Structure formats: C-alpha cells, structure tokens
N, C-alpha and C positions, 0 to 999 in steps of 0.2 A: 629403613625409611628415614630420610633426613628431615630436618626441621623445615627446610625450604623446598620440599617436594611439591609437586603439582597438587597432590591431594591435600596437604596441609594449607597450601595457598588458597585452594577453593573453599576449604572449611572456614578459613579466616575471612575470605571475601563474602561468603554467604552469611556469616555471623554479623559482619559489619553492615551488609545490605539489610539484614533483618532489623537491626537496631535503628538504622536511618529510616527505614520504611515505617516502623512503629512510631517513631517521632513524627514523621510526616502525617501519619494516620490520625494522630491525636489532634494536630492543628487543623486538619481537614474536617474532623468531627466538630471542632469548636466553631468552624465557619459554615457548617452545614453544606459542604461542597460534596454532593452526592456522587457525581461521576468520579472525582478523584478518590473518594472513599471506596467505591467498588473496585477501581483499578488497584489501589493500594492493598485491598483485601486479597485480590487474586495474586498480586505480587508477593505478598507475605506467604500465601499458601505454596506458590511455586518455589520460592526461596527455601522454605522448609523442606519441600520435596527434593530440591537440589542438594540441600545439606544432608538429608537422609540418604539420598543416592550416593553421595560421596562417602559417607561414613560406612554404609552397608554394601558398597561396591555394586550399586545398581545403575549401570550405564544408561538404561532407558530413561530413568528419572533425570539424569544429567542432560540427556538429549532434550527432554521437555524443558528443562531449565534453560538450555542454550537457545531454543526457539523462543521461549518467553522473553529472554533477554533482548532479542531483536524487537519484539513487540513493545517491550518496556521502553526501549530507547525511542521508538517511534512515538509513543504516548508522551514522553517527556519533551520531545521536539515539538509536538503539537501544543503542549502547555506553554512552552517558551514562545511560540508563535502567537498563542492566544493572549498571553499577558503583555506581549510587546505590540499587539494589534497588527500583526503581519497578515497580509492577504485577505483583508476584509473582515477579519475576526475582531471582536470588540470585548475587552475585558469587563465591560459593563453589562454584557448580555447575561441572561440566566441559563446559558448553555451548560455550565458545570453543576447547576443545582436542579437540572431537569425541569425548570419552571415550577418547581414545587414551593420554593420559598424565595423571599427577597434578600436572602443573605448573600454575602460575598466573602472573600478571603478574610480569615480572622485577623490577618496581619494588617488589613486596611484600617482597622481602628486601634490595634494594639501593637503596632510596630515600634521599633526602637526610637525613643525620644518623642513619640506622639502624645499630644495633649488632646484628650477627648472631652468634648462638651455635649451634653444632652440638652436640647431645647424642646421643652414640652409644647405640644400643639396648642394653639389658641382655641378657645371654644369649649364644647362639652367633652369631657374625658370619660372614657369607658375602659373596660378591661382589654379591648382589642386595639386601643389607640397606640400608635407607634410614635415615638418622639424622634425628632430630627437630630442626627448625630453629626457634629462638626468635629473634624480632626485637623489639627494644625501642628506644625513644628516637627514633622517626622524627619529623622536623620536619613532614612532610606525609605523610599516609597515602597508600598506593599508589592507592586508588580515585580520589582527588582528582587525582593526577597523570594517570591515564588519562582522567578527565573533562576536564582541561585540554587534553590532547592532542586529544581529540575536538572540544572547543569551538573550538580553534584551527583544526582542519580545516574545521569549519563556517564559521568566519569567513572563511577563505581562499576557500572555495567561493562564499560570498555576494558576494564582491567581483566575481565574474564577471557576475552578473545585471544590475547597472546598466549594464554595458558591452554588453549584448546588443543593444540597439537601434542603438547606434553601430556595432557590428560588422556587423549586418545591412546597414546603409546602406553601410558601407565595402566589403563583399564584393559587393554588388549593383552599386555604381558601378565597381568594379574589373573585374567580369565584363562590364559594358556597354562599358567602354573597350577591353577585349580582343576583344569581339565573339564570345566563345565561352561557352556555358553559361549565358547570362543567363536563358533560358527555364527551365532547370532550377533556377536559383537562386530565381527568383521563384515557381515552383511549390512549392518546398519551404519557403517562408517566408523565404528569404535573398535 
C-alpha cells in the first residue's frame, strides 16, 4: 500500500474534515447557533464513521459517509444562501437558533478588526436586561466569514468524489482477497 493510495487519501481527508468540523462547532456553540450545532454534530459522527470504515475496511460505513457528504454539501449551500440572503432568506432571522435565543453568529461581534461597544439600556436595570451592542470597524463582515467556512466545507467534501472510483476498486479487491463479503460489496456498488 503506497502513501498516496485511495485509503490513505480518505484517512487524511476524514481527519482534516474532523478538525475543521470541530473548529466550526466551537464557534457555533459560542454563537448559540443550534441548527448548525446539530448539523456539525451529525457531521462529526459520520466523519468518524467514515474514518472507522476506511481503517477497518467497512465499505458500508463509507457508503454512509458518501451519502452524508452529499447532504453536507447541500447544507453548506443552504448556509451560503442564508448568509448572502438569497431567495428570500434573511441572515437576521432566528432560523438557525430555532427561535430559542436572540443570538446570532459569534463572528458578528468578534470578527477580525471589530471594535465592540456595549451600551447599557437606560432606565431600570435587572438581571435580565440586555445591553445594546454596537460593532464597528470590521475588516470582514461576519456573513462573509460564515460563507468562507461553508465554502471550505464544500471544498473538502468535493475532494472525496474524485476518489470514489478508486476507493470502490480498492475495497472490492480487498474483499476479494479476503474472500469475505465480496458479494455484498459488489451488490452495493462497492
């Protein structure tokens, strides 16, 4: 097995996707973005499943990973459309927070170069009082940071598809050599 084999490439790709998804999960938690948190959670589970399937020669897990990759690309295209306000979507809506909280992207207040000012509300203050936050001077608006995150996720997912044919050949030949499961592999397209 060479270093640039399909199996090694998929292991590297899954590991890279896992690291990027964990980074994205952290920032979605900071912004209380519940829909992306759930999507990232499922993505992390399926990437681990794909990684396990690649290491343990489990082609059915890789099929699940391949199907999820298509769903993941669709989700990220939706996020790009959401943040760029395409097709009647509004980045100011509470769609990604499930209307549970008034939070938005963490990047909206903490982006590169952003200067954040809190303006306390006038009148009576209580524990539930929210202050108005003013953000100025951002080098890159938060919606473009989110679009870049989603675009990078799509780019990583698309690296899987050229390897699909070589992976199918690899797993079919591996199963044939082992003498087990080759009928199941060929019946499922692997």
